[in-house]
C-alpha positions in Angstrom: -82.5 -51.4 180.8 -85.1 -51.3 178.0 -87.2 -48.3 177.1 -90.2 -50.6 177.0 -92.2 -52.4 179.7 -94.8 -55.1 179.4 -97.6 -55.8 181.9 -97.2 -59.5 181.6 -99.0 -62.6 182.9 -96.9 -65.7 182.0 -100.1 -67.8 182.2 -101.7 -65.9 179.4 -101.0 -67.0 175.8 -101.5 -63.5 174.3 -99.1 -62.1 176.8 -96.5 -64.8 176.0 -97.0 -64.3 172.3 -96.5 -60.5 172.7 -93.4 -60.9 174.7 -92.0 -63.3 172.1 -92.9 -60.9 169.3 -91.1 -58.1 171.0 -88.0 -60.2 171.5 -88.1 -61.4 167.8 -88.0 -57.7 166.9 -85.0 -56.9 169.1 -86.9 -55.5 172.0 -86.1 -56.9 175.5 -88.7 -55.2 177.6 -88.8 -54.8 181.4 -91.2 -57.6 182.3 -93.7 -56.4 185.0 -95.6 -59.4 186.4 -98.5 -57.1 187.3 -100.4 -59.7 189.3 -97.4 -59.9 191.7 -96.4 -56.3 191.5 -99.4 -54.2 190.5 -98.7 -50.9 188.8 -99.3 -47.7 190.9 -102.2 -45.3 190.3 -99.6 -43.0 188.6 -98.4 -45.7 186.3 -101.9 -46.8 185.3 -102.9 -43.1 184.7 -99.9 -42.7 182.5 -100.6 -45.8 180.5 -104.3 -44.8 180.1 -103.1 -41.4 178.8 -100.6 -42.9 176.4 -103.3 -45.3 175.1 -105.7 -42.4 174.7 -108.5 -44.3 176.3 -110.7 -44.3 179.4 -109.5 -46.6 182.3 -112.7 -48.6 181.7 -111.4 -49.4 178.2 -108.6 -51.6 179.6 -110.7 -53.6 182.1 -111.3 -57.3 181.8 -115.0 -57.3 182.3 -115.4 -61.1 182.4 -113.1 -61.5 185.5 -115.0 -62.3 188.7 -113.1 -59.4 190.4 -114.8 -57.0 188.0 -118.2 -57.4 189.6 -116.9 -58.3 193.1 -114.8 -55.1 193.3 -117.7 -52.9 192.2 -116.1 -51.9 188.9 -119.4 -52.6 187.2 -120.7 -49.4 188.9 -120.8 -46.9 186.0 -120.9 -44.0 188.5 -117.3 -44.6 189.6 -114.9 -41.8 188.6 -111.8 -42.5 186.5 -109.7 -42.0 189.6 -111.9 -44.6 191.5 -111.6 -47.1 188.7 -107.8 -46.7 188.7 -107.7 -47.2 192.4 -109.6 -50.4 192.1 -107.3 -51.5 189.2 -104.4 -51.2 191.6 -106.2 -53.2 194.3 -107.5 -55.8 191.9 -104.8 -56.1 189.1 -106.5 -59.2 187.6 -109.0 -56.8 186.0 -106.3 -55.0 184.0 -106.3 -56.0 180.3 -103.1 -57.8 179.3 -100.6 -57.5 177.9 -99.9 -53.8 177.7 -96.6 -52.7 176.3 -95.6 -49.1 177.1 -92.7 -46.6 177.2 -92.6 -43.0 178.2 -93.9 -42.1 174.7 -96.4 -44.7 173.6 -98.5 -47.7 174.7 -100.4 -50.5 173.0 -102.5 -53.4 174.2 -101.2 -56.7 172.7 -104.5 -58.0 171.5 -103.7 -59.1 168.9 -99.9 -59.2 169.7 -99.1 -57.4 166.4 -100.6 -54.2 167.8 -97.3 -53.6 169.7 -95.3 -53.4 166.5 -96.6 -49.9 165.9 -94.9 -48.5 169.0 -91.5 -50.2 168.7 -90.6 -49.1 165.2 
């Protein structure tokens, strides 16, 4: 079992490129197809903390679900945003590579190299 996980969408070119880059560098991550198996509130909270960002910083604001879910409401607390991310996983930025010690958004894919070295 790998120390690394990737929130992966096989239909996304950046996600595929990031997975390939990890494999080329000897990392075989646990692939989490997050649209089929959304991360829990606890997992998202942990990822956000590892990234050192606000939950809003890893939202895909151009997805229809962003507005439909009410995530465009700036009055939502971080906890409420995370709850909606679990319910509407399509709004989570992808790919995200993470371990228990570090995380990186693979946009561009080379961003993940910093956490696997």
